[in-house]
N, C-alpha and C positions, 0 to 999 in steps of 0.2 A: 197444222200449217195452213195458211190462207191460200186460196186458189188464185188470188189476184183479181178476180172478177168481183164487181160489187154485187150486192144482194139482188138488185133488179136483173142484172145480166145473168147471174147464176140461175135465177128462177126462170128466165126466158129459155135458157139452154135446157134446163131440166123439163120444162113444159114441152119444148120442141121434141125432145127425145122420148117423151112418155116414160122416162126412167130406164130406157133401154140403152144398151151400148150402141153408139152410133158408128163405131169402126167395124164391128162384126168380122174381125179377122179370124183365121183358123185358130181354134182353141178358145174362142170367145166364151165368156161366162154368162153373157146375156144381159145382166143388169148393170147399168151405168152407176159407178160409184166415185169416179174421179172427174173433175172438170179439167180438160186438157186444152192448152193453148196450141193452136196450129202454128202460129208464129210465136216462137218461144216467149215466155213471160217477160224476160229481161228486155225485150224490144218494145214493151209498153203498150201493146195493142190488146185492150181488154173489152173489145166490142163482142156482141153476141156472135157475129159471123166468124170470129176467130176462135170460138170455143166449141168443144165437143164434149159430150158426156160419154165416158168410156169405162169399161170394166178394168179391173186390175191387170188381167192378162193382156188385153189389147194395149193398155197404156205402157206396160213393160215392153211389149213387142215394138211399139212405135219408137220408143227411145233406144232400144237395143238394135234396131234395124232401120236406121234413118234413110238409107237409100230407097228402100221399099216404101217407107212412110211419105217421102217427098213425091214419089211416083203416084201414090194414091191420093195425094192432097191432104194427108193427115198431118204433115209438117209443111210449113210454108217458109221460104227464104225471107230474111229480114227486109229485102228490097221489094218483095212482092206484097200485094194487097190480098188478104184472104178472101175478100169479096169477089175477086176475079180468078181465083184458083178453084176449079171444081173438085169436089170430093168424089172419088170413084171407088172408095172402099165400101164394103158392106153389100148386102143383098138388096134387091129392089124394095123390100118392105122396110128395112132398117136404114137405108141410105137417107142422108139428110136432105130434105127438100130445100131447094134454093141455094145449095152450096155446090 
């Protein structure tokens, strides 16, 4: 299944993450394997700022616990711009710089 991000954006997200999970939630597996849309894919925002590189465990948790994910900036409402919603998940080392 396609991530919805084009090749350039996918590479930018993976470069930024250094292949680590950018969510770093409890139970994190450490290595990013999924490209996650903070504003859901169906809303059409495929910019780098809307993407996170996450492990399977964190990706599942984000979608299974949306309330927590919105509070941490891992999910963004369709009317919000991900560039203006800070990401507060993760530890200091894994937290995405500039989000």
